[in-house]
Every structure is written in C-alpha cells, then in structure tokens.
C-alpha positions as CSV (number, residue, x, y, z in Angstrom):
1,X,99.4,111.2,116.9
2,X,96.8,109.9,114.6
3,X,97.3,111.6,111.1
4,X,96.0,111.6,107.7
5,X,98.5,112.3,105.4
6,X,98.2,113.3,101.9
7,X,101.6,113.2,98.9
8,X,103.7,115.5,98.3
9,X,104.2,116.4,94.2
10,X,105.7,118.9,92.9
11,X,106.1,120.5,96.3
12,X,102.8,120.7,97.1
13,X,100.5,118.8,99.5
14,X,98.1,116.6,97.6
15,X,95.2,114.5,98.4
16,X,96.0,110.7,96.9
17,X,92.9,109.5,94.3
18,X,92.7,106.0,96.1
19,X,91.6,107.7,99.6
20,X,93.7,106.8,102.4
21,X,94.9,103.8,104.0
22,X,95.9,102.7,108.0
23,X,98.8,102.4,109.2
24,X,99.2,100.2,112.2
25,X,101.1,99.8,115.5
26,X,102.8,96.5,116.0
27,X,103.0,96.3,119.0
28,X,99.2,97.7,120.2
29,X,97.2,96.8,116.5
30,X,95.9,100.1,117.3
31,X,95.9,102.6,114.2
32,X,98.8,105.1,114.0
33,X,97.4,107.5,111.3
34,X,96.1,106.8,107.5
35,X,98.5,107.0,104.2
36,X,97.7,107.9,101.2
37,X,96.7,105.7,98.4
38,X,98.8,106.8,95.1
39,X,97.2,106.7,91.5
40,X,99.5,105.1,88.6
41,X,98.7,108.9,87.6
42,X,99.9,110.6,90.3
43,X,103.0,108.8,90.7
44,X,103.6,109.4,86.9
45,X,103.0,113.1,88.1
46,X,105.9,112.9,90.7
47,X,108.0,112.0,88.1
48,X,107.2,114.5,85.9
49,X,108.1,117.2,88.7
50,X,111.5,115.6,89.6
51,X,112.0,115.9,85.7
52,X,111.2,119.5,85.5
53,X,112.9,120.6,88.9
54,X,115.8,118.7,87.7
55,X,116.7,120.8,85.3
56,X,117.5,123.9,87.8
57,X,118.6,121.9,90.9
58,X,121.3,120.0,88.9
59,X,123.2,123.0,88.0
60,X,122.5,124.9,91.8
61,X,125.9,125.2,93.4
62,X,127.1,122.6,95.9
63,X,127.2,125.2,98.6
64,X,124.1,125.7,97.6
65,X,122.9,121.8,98.3
66,X,124.7,121.4,101.4
67,X,123.9,124.0,102.8
68,X,119.7,122.5,102.3
69,X,120.9,119.3,103.4
70,X,122.3,120.8,106.6
71,X,119.0,122.6,107.1
72,X,116.9,119.3,106.8
73,X,119.5,118.3,109.5
74,X,118.8,120.2,111.7
75,X,115.2,120.5,111.2
76,X,114.6,116.5,112.0
77,X,117.1,117.3,115.2
78,X,114.8,120.1,116.7
79,X,112.2,117.9,116.6
80,X,113.7,114.8,117.2
81,X,111.3,113.8,120.7
82,X,109.0,113.5,117.8
83,X,110.1,111.9,115.1
84,X,110.9,109.0,117.4
85,X,107.5,108.7,119.4
86,X,106.4,108.5,115.6
87,X,108.8,105.9,114.0
88,X,108.2,104.0,116.6
89,X,105.4,103.7,116.0
90,X,105.5,102.8,113.0
91,X,108.0,99.8,113.7
92,X,107.4,98.9,117.0
93,X,110.7,99.6,117.5
94,X,112.3,100.5,121.3
95,X,112.2,103.9,122.1
96,X,116.2,104.0,122.1
97,X,116.0,101.9,118.3
98,X,113.4,104.4,117.6
99,X,115.8,107.1,118.6
100,X,119.2,106.3,118.3
101,X,119.7,104.3,114.9
102,X,116.6,105.3,112.5
103,X,116.3,109.2,113.7
104,X,119.7,109.8,114.8
105,X,121.2,108.4,112.1
106,X,119.1,110.4,109.3
107,X,120.4,113.4,110.7
108,X,123.4,112.0,110.7
109,X,123.3,111.2,107.3
110,X,121.7,114.8,105.5
111,X,124.9,116.1,107.7
112,X,127.0,114.0,106.4
113,X,126.4,114.6,102.4
114,X,125.4,118.2,103.3
115,X,129.8,117.9,103.4
116,X,129.5,115.5,100.6
117,X,128.1,117.7,98.1
118,X,131.2,119.7,98.4
119,X,133.1,116.9,98.2
120,X,135.4,117.1,93.8
121,X,133.3,115.8,91.7
122,X,136.2,115.8,89.3
123,X,139.3,114.0,88.5
124,X,142.7,114.8,86.6
125,X,143.2,111.6,84.4
126,X,147.3,111.3,83.1
127,X,148.5,112.6,79.5
128,X,148.7,110.5,76.9
129,X,150.7,111.6,73.7
130,X,149.1,110.9,70.9
131,X,150.9,109.7,67.7
132,X,149.7,111.5,64.6
133,X,147.1,109.2,62.5
134,X,143.6,109.2,60.8
135,X,142.3,110.6,64.6
136,X,144.1,113.8,64.0
137,X,148.3,115.2,64.2
138,X,150.1,113.9,66.4
139,X,150.0,116.0,69.9
140,X,149.7,114.9,74.0
141,X,146.2,114.9,75.0
142,X,144.7,116.4,78.4
143,X,141.5,114.4,79.9
144,X,138.7,114.7,83.6
145,X,136.8,112.7,85.2
146,X,133.4,114.3,86.0
147,X,131.1,112.9,88.5
148,X,127.7,114.4,86.6
149,X,123.5,113.7,88.4
150,X,122.1,110.9,87.0
151,X,118.5,112.6,86.5
152,X,115.5,111.9,88.3
153,X,116.7,109.2,90.9
154,X,113.1,106.6,92.4
155,X,113.7,104.9,95.7
156,X,111.8,102.4,97.3
157,X,112.7,101.9,101.0
158,X,112.1,99.4,103.2
159,X,110.2,98.8,106.4
160,X,112.8,98.3,108.7
161,X,114.4,101.3,109.1
162,X,111.8,104.3,107.7
163,X,114.8,107.5,108.5
164,X,117.6,106.3,108.0
165,X,117.2,103.7,104.6
166,X,115.3,106.9,103.1
167,X,117.7,109.3,104.4
168,X,120.7,107.1,102.9
169,X,119.3,107.3,99.6
170,X,117.5,110.8,99.1
171,X,120.5,112.7,100.8
172,X,122.9,111.6,98.3
173,X,120.7,111.9,95.1
174,X,120.4,115.3,96.2
175,X,123.9,115.8,96.9
176,X,124.3,115.1,93.2
177,X,122.6,117.1,92.0
178,X,119.7,114.8,91.2
179,X,115.6,114.7,92.3
180,X,114.0,112.2,93.5
181,X,110.8,110.6,93.4
182,X,110.5,108.2,97.5
183,X,108.2,105.4,97.2
184,X,108.0,104.4,101.4
185,X,107.4,100.5,102.7
186,X,103.7,100.2,103.1
187,X,103.4,99.5,106.5
188,X,105.9,102.7,107.4
189,X,105.3,104.7,105.6
190,X,103.9,108.3,107.6
191,X,108.4,108.7,109.3
192,X,108.7,109.4,105.2
193,X,106.4,112.4,104.5
194,X,107.9,114.1,108.0
195,X,111.4,113.5,106.2
196,X,109.8,115.7,102.6
197,X,108.4,118.3,104.9
198,X,111.7,119.0,106.9
199,X,113.5,119.4,103.6
200,X,110.4,121.1,102.2
201,X,111.1,123.5,105.5
202,X,114.8,123.2,104.6
203,X,114.1,125.1,101.2
204,X,114.0,122.8,98.8
205,X,112.2,123.4,95.0
206,X,109.2,122.5,94.6
207,X,109.5,119.4,92.7
208,X,113.0,118.1,93.7
209,X,111.3,115.4,96.5
210,X,108.3,113.8,95.7
211,X,107.1,111.5,98.0
212,X,104.0,108.7,96.8
213,X,102.5,105.8,99.6
214,X,100.0,102.6,98.8
215,X,99.9,99.3,99.7
216,X,99.5,98.0,96.4
217,X,102.3,96.7,93.2
218,X,101.1,99.2,91.7
219,X,102.5,102.2,93.1
220,X,105.9,100.9,93.0
221,X,105.4,99.4,89.3
222,X,104.4,102.9,88.3
223,X,107.4,104.9,90.4
224,X,110.0,102.3,88.3
225,X,108.4,102.5,84.7
226,X,107.3,106.0,84.1
227,X,110.0,107.3,81.0
228,X,110.9,110.6,83.0
229,X,112.7,108.1,85.6
230,X,116.5,107.9,85.3
231,X,117.4,105.3,88.1
232,X,116.1,102.8,91.0
233,X,117.5,103.0,94.2
234,X,115.8,100.1,96.0
235,X,115.8,98.0,99.2
236,X,114.1,94.8,99.5
237,X,113.4,91.4,99.2
238,X,115.6,89.3,96.3
239,X,112.2,88.3,94.1
240,X,110.9,92.2,94.6
241,X,114.9,92.8,93.6
242,X,114.9,91.1,90.4
243,X,110.7,92.0,89.4
244,X,112.3,95.9,89.7
245,X,115.7,95.0,87.3
246,X,114.0,93.1,84.9
247,X,111.4,96.7,84.3
248,X,115.3,98.7,84.4
249,X,116.0,96.8,82.4
250,X,114.0,96.6,79.0
251,X,115.0,101.0,79.3
252,X,118.6,101.0,80.8
253,X,117.5,102.6,83.8
254,X,120.8,102.5,86.5
255,X,120.3,100.5,89.9
256,X,121.0,100.1,93.0
257,X,119.8,97.1,95.0
258,X,120.1,96.8,98.3
259,X,119.0,93.1,98.5
260,X,118.5,90.0,101.2
261,X,121.2,88.9,103.5
262,X,121.8,85.2,105.3
263,X,124.7,86.7,107.3
264,X,127.5,84.1,108.0
265,X,129.5,84.1,111.5
266,X,132.2,82.0,111.2
267,X,133.7,80.9,114.5
268,X,137.0,78.9,114.7
269,X,138.2,77.1,117.9
270,X,141.5,79.2,117.5
271,X,138.7,81.7,120.2
272,X,139.8,82.7,124.0
273,X,136.7,83.5,126.3
274,X,137.0,86.7,125.6
275,X,136.9,86.2,121.7
276,X,134.4,83.4,122.3
277,X,132.2,85.5,124.7
278,X,132.2,88.8,121.4
279,X,130.7,85.7,119.3
280,X,128.1,85.2,121.5
281,X,127.4,88.6,121.9
282,X,127.3,89.8,118.2
283,X,125.4,86.9,117.0
284,X,123.1,87.3,119.7
285,X,122.5,91.0,118.5
286,X,119.8,89.5,115.7
287,X,117.5,88.6,118.1
288,X,116.8,92.2,119.5
289,X,118.2,94.5,116.9
290,X,115.3,95.5,115.2
291,X,113.4,92.5,116.3
292,X,116.0,90.1,113.6
293,X,114.8,92.7,110.7
294,X,118.0,93.4,109.3
295,X,119.1,91.8,106.4
296,X,123.7,92.6,108.0
297,X,122.1,90.3,110.8
298,X,124.4,87.3,111.6
299,X,121.8,84.4,111.3
300,X,123.8,81.3,109.9
301,X,126.6,80.7,112.4
302,X,129.0,78.0,111.2
303,X,131.1,76.9,114.1
304,X,133.7,74.5,114.9
305,X,132.9,71.4,117.2
306,X,135.5,72.5,119.7
307,X,133.5,75.9,120.8
308,X,130.4,74.4,119.7
309,X,128.7,73.2,123.1
310,X,130.5,76.6,124.9
311,X,128.5,79.0,122.2
312,X,125.6,77.6,122.4
313,X,125.6,78.0,126.0
314,X,126.1,81.6,125.9
315,X,124.6,82.0,122.8
316,X,121.2,80.5,125.1
317,X,122.4,82.6,128.4
318,X,122.0,85.8,125.6
319,X,117.6,84.9,124.9
320,X,117.5,84.9,128.3
321,X,118.3,88.6,129.6
322,X,116.8,90.1,126.8
323,X,113.5,91.2,127.7
324,X,111.1,91.0,125.1
325,X,107.8,92.9,125.2
326,X,105.8,96.7,124.8
327,X,109.1,99.1,123.0
328,X,107.6,102.1,125.1
329,X,108.3,100.1,128.9
330,X,112.0,100.6,130.1
331,X,113.9,97.4,130.0
332,X,112.1,96.1,126.6
333,X,114.7,94.9,124.3
334,X,113.0,92.8,121.7
335,X,109.8,95.0,120.8
336,X,107.3,92.6,118.1
337,X,107.9,92.1,114.5
338,X,105.9,94.6,111.4
339,X,102.5,93.1,111.1
340,X,100.9,89.4,111.7
341,X,101.7,88.2,108.4
342,X,105.3,89.0,108.7
343,X,104.8,87.5,112.2
344,X,103.5,84.0,110.7
345,X,106.1,83.9,108.5
346,X,109.2,83.7,111.2
347,X,106.6,81.3,113.1
348,X,106.1,78.9,110.0
349,X,109.9,78.8,109.5
350,X,111.0,78.0,112.9
351,X,108.4,74.9,112.4
352,X,109.9,74.0,109.3
353,X,113.0,73.5,111.2
354,X,112.0,71.7,114.0
355,X,110.2,69.2,111.1
356,X,114.2,69.2,108.8
357,X,115.7,68.5,112.0
358,X,116.3,72.0,114.2
359,X,117.2,71.3,117.2
360,X,115.0,73.9,119.7
361,X,117.2,75.2,122.3
362,X,115.2,78.4,123.6
363,X,112.5,80.3,121.9
364,X,109.9,78.8,119.5
365,X,107.0,79.5,121.7
366,X,104.7,82.7,120.8
367,X,105.0,85.1,123.5
368,X,102.0,85.7,125.4
369,X,101.0,88.9,124.9
370,X,97.0,89.6,123.6
371,X,97.7,92.4,121.2
372,X,101.3,93.1,118.7
373,X,102.9,90.8,116.8
374,X,105.2,89.6,118.9
375,X,108.6,86.3,117.7
376,X,110.2,85.0,120.9
377,X,113.9,84.7,120.0
378,X,115.0,82.1,118.7
379,X,117.9,79.5,119.1
380,X,118.4,76.7,116.4
381,X,120.7,74.4,117.0
382,X,122.3,70.9,115.4
383,X,121.1,72.7,111.8
384,X,123.0,71.3,108.4
385,X,123.9,74.1,105.8
386,X,120.9,72.4,103.1
387,X,118.1,73.3,105.1
388,X,115.7,75.6,104.3
389,X,116.0,77.3,108.3
390,X,119.9,78.2,107.1
391,X,119.5,79.0,102.9
392,X,116.5,80.9,103.0
393,X,117.1,84.9,104.6
394,X,114.2,84.7,108.1
395,X,114.0,87.9,108.2
396,X,113.4,87.8,112.4
397,X,114.3,86.5,115.8
398,X,116.1,83.5,114.7
399,X,119.9,82.2,114.6
400,X,120.4,78.5,113.3
401,X,123.8,77.3,113.9
402,X,125.6,75.0,111.6
403,X,128.4,72.9,113.5
404,X,131.3,72.0,111.2
405,X,134.1,69.2,111.8
406,X,137.5,69.4,110.9
407,X,141.4,67.9,111.6
408,X,143.3,70.1,111.0
409,X,143.5,74.0,110.8
410,X,143.5,74.2,107.4
411,X,140.9,72.3,106.8
412,X,139.3,74.0,109.2
413,X,139.1,77.7,107.0
414,X,138.4,75.4,103.9
415,X,135.5,74.0,105.1
416,X,134.4,77.2,107.3
417,X,134.5,79.1,103.7
418,X,133.0,76.5,101.5
419,X,130.1,76.9,104.5
420,X,129.4,80.3,103.6
421,X,129.7,80.3,99.7
422,X,127.5,77.8,99.5
423,X,124.3,80.5,99.2
424,X,122.3,82.5,97.5
425,X,123.0,85.9,99.4
426,X,126.3,87.8,99.6
427,X,126.0,90.6,101.8
428,X,127.9,90.9,105.0
429,X,129.9,87.7,106.7
430,X,132.2,87.3,109.9
431,X,134.9,86.2,111.2
432,X,135.9,85.1,114.5
433,X,139.5,83.8,115.5
434,X,141.8,84.4,117.8
435,X,144.3,85.0,114.7
436,X,143.6,88.1,113.5
437,X,146.1,87.4,110.2
438,X,143.9,84.2,109.2
439,X,140.7,85.2,109.9
440,X,142.0,88.8,107.1
441,X,142.9,85.0,105.2
442,X,139.2,84.3,105.2
443,X,137.3,87.0,104.7
444,X,139.2,87.5,101.3
445,X,138.3,84.3,100.3
446,X,134.4,85.4,101.4
447,X,132.1,85.8,98.4
448,X,130.5,88.8,100.3
449,X,130.0,92.1,100.4
450,X,131.1,93.1,103.3
451,X,133.1,91.2,105.9
452,X,133.9,91.5,110.0
453,X,136.2,90.5,112.1
454,X,135.8,89.9,115.8
455,X,132.9,92.8,115.6
456,X,129.5,93.0,113.7
457,X,130.4,97.3,114.0
458,X,130.7,99.2,110.6
459,X,132.5,101.4,109.7
460,X,130.0,104.0,108.2
461,X,132.8,105.4,105.2
462,X,132.8,101.9,103.8
463,X,131.7,100.9,100.3
464,X,128.0,98.4,101.8
465,X,126.3,96.2,99.1
466,X,126.2,92.9,98.1
467,X,127.5,90.2,96.2
468,X,125.2,87.4,94.4
469,X,121.6,88.0,95.0
470,X,122.5,90.3,97.9
471,X,122.2,93.1,95.5
472,X,123.7,95.4,92.8
473,X,126.6,98.3,93.3
474,X,127.8,99.9,96.8
475,X,127.0,103.2,98.7
476,X,127.3,104.9,102.0
477,X,130.5,107.3,102.2
478,X,131.4,108.7,99.2
479,X,130.6,105.7,97.4
480,X,126.9,106.6,97.5
481,X,127.4,109.8,95.9
482,X,130.1,107.9,93.8
483,X,126.8,105.1,92.5
484,X,123.9,108.6,92.1
485,X,126.4,109.6,89.5
486,X,127.6,109.3,86.3
487,X,131.0,109.4,84.7
488,X,131.4,112.0,81.9
489,X,134.7,112.4,80.0
490,X,136.3,115.6,78.4
491,X,139.5,115.3,77.2
492,X,141.7,118.4,74.8
493,X,144.6,118.8,73.2
494,X,147.3,120.4,75.4
C-alpha cells in the first residue's frame, strides 16, 4: 500500500519543493506512504490555478457540474475496497468505520451535491410599491435574490475523517460553481489525493480542484492568506480557527468554521429503563466511534441524582463489551487514536481528572500493546463543572459524568440548562427524558447549534454548526450550498 504522492496543482501532479514526509499507521506504527511537503509558493500557485479556473467553471451549467460530481461518486464507489484500506491505514479506524462512515459517506455526499447543483439559485421576492421621490417615479419594483459562487475556497480538513469531511466541503463548493484548494490534515492526506484523482477522472477541469499538503503551519497559512482566496472553510480546533479568523478578517474573506465541541448529554430522572439504556448506548458510542475523536460526541454527561448510579452501571457495562485492538481484526470496536502525541495528551487529561478529584470508574490505563497508539475507554465519575476535564475538549474515548440534585422537576430543568450552557462550546447537546415535550422545552434553551432528543442520531439535511467557540456558519444539506455562495439582489421596474 506504500506509495509516494505528489501535489495536485492546476490539473498537474507536481513534485513538492519540500520533499516528502512519512504518513504513519496508528495501529502498527508502520509507514503507509510518503506525502508531499508543499512550499508557500506552490500553495499560492494552487490558489492562482483555482482563480484562473473559476472564470470558466463558475459559468458552467448546473447539469455539467452535477455530472462531474455524480461521476466522481461512481469512481469512489467502484474503488471502495482499496480506498477503505487506505483510510484504515491512515486513521486507524475499524474496517466498518473506514468503509461505512468514511468512504461511503464521501460517496453519498458527492451524490447529494450532484443533485444540489440542480437546486434553484433564484428566489423571487414580493414586489414593492414605491412612491415618487428622489429615487425616481412612482412604480412597482420587482426583485429576485440570486445565489452566486463565492470564488476560490480554501478547504482545510480535519484528521478524524479524511473522506467525509473533505467531501462535505469540496462537493457543495463545486456544486455552487466555486473552485477549491484543499489542504488536508498532515496525519492522513493520502486519502484526499485519491479524492482529487477521482474528480480528475470524473472530468473536473484543470484548476477546479487543487490539493496541497505539509506538516508545518506555513502550508495552511499560505492557503489562507493567498490574495486569490475568497473564502476559507475549516474544520479543526478552536485555537487554530481563531488564528485563521484573524487572517481572514484582514481581507474580509468569508469563513465557515466547524470547531471544537464538548457536547452535554442531559439525563433526567424521568427516563424509564428503556430510556436509560438508550442514553447509555448513545453516550457510550463516544468510547468507540473514531475512538472518541469526534467533536459531536456526548462527552459531558449531566445526570440527575436519581438515575446517577444506574447510568454509571450501564456505562461501565458498555465499556466491558468493547474490544480494544487492531482495527483490522474482526470484533474490534476501539482502534487507536491518530498519533502518539495525541495519545499522550488524552492520558494527561485522565491524570488531570484524578488530581481534580474525579473517580476513574473504568479505563484509565494504557492497553498492553507493544505497538500502536491505543487509549483505553475511560469513564470519569463524580465530576464537577469547574474541572478542566469537564470544560476542555479531550477528543478521545473519555466521558466525564457530572451529577446534579434538584428538589422539583422545574429546578431540575433550570439546573440542567445552567450546567449545559456553562461551557465555552456549543456544537451539539443531547437531552434524554421520558417527557418529549419537556425535552423540547429544554432544547430550546440550550446554546448549541444542534440538540438530539433521546438520540445521538443526525438528520443529514439539518443545518450543522456551532454556537460560541464551536464555530461560525452552517453547512450540510442545502445549507452547505448557501454557505458556499453569496447573495446578489437584482431589481427592475414593473
């Protein structure tokens, strides 16, 4: 599987100025392939190529753009087996996750935005009757709002899903007539180059899609500060997002930011046994799904005292069913995290939790493997909302549980909402209650971009994004088409 990759600039596979660096398999610590290290000049050349291609691509018909995206989906579907192996080698994902939640989601997103390219971009507005005045004679003014492409979009993607995340940016951006420069995460860029190859095979013209990579901050900085770039779409940490926002602000570039999360899962004591089991199963996925490396995970559990012990018991039992190990082996549920550095960071948070007074109910020790960046699923109980392990994003298979007391149902709602909103983040929260109307009432008060009621599932047409330090803007479904477009008003006399 080891391969040496090249940059993709202006339709040409280009040797990198900075040589290559090793991409490491998190499960085996072996070299998966060699990724190109772009220079600042090459990144700017990619943006320039995208700018040149925009003039033509933005004027193609929706049907032409839909055709390219649909054919790209077909190429990816055809090569699913090989691409799944690559995704697994780069990320350490289990086979089911690499196939079903990475490559398959990318296919679905290209297919979705092939249809999205055909969605109407004009919206008729009500006519306005104007009195005679300095602006002209009396009359009726017609108007229409038209979505226009933004221009050149830099897409900076996260390491936890090198297929679904880039596809969720590139596909709607292209559908709207934009051109893109993709800067993948340094840990797993090889999959993104295969995505570019699929688009090339599908007939994307030269310069419409460009991919540059590198380990240093200079590549990302060049992809943001290039004068040819009109918009930056970023998924990653809040700290990096803030720095990108500062650069974009200088030139008033459009931004779409999907940043960190510390999702609160409120569990009220009116849940029955079935509801409590659903809550435990939903929260428990944090331990296994992407090995906890997912910003939407319900990692911060706020549970009413009446069901506190029962929930801890169910979550502890859930961990007991999880097999940690080689993601290629049948039955493995929890694979490695992305790198040794990230493993050490997660472990330092578990140690911090102990020092802060949290009780380690399960996990807390490194799994006994000679190779691989493994972290044991860990459950921290008896936490308080002021602990750093409760307030900061750990981004690993660690769940913290905060109990709370309330004498009345009304007090329980007030306390739960106050605890949930006492966070720098606001991506997705969750409410588990036996009273759906009560859960909806609480959801309306949560300062989060999304709320799951008695589920951690998502509707993939619903807007996605965060409040506060969790991001700026919304995408997914038709909202992504809006995110990658500018609104133009056209008026005329009736």
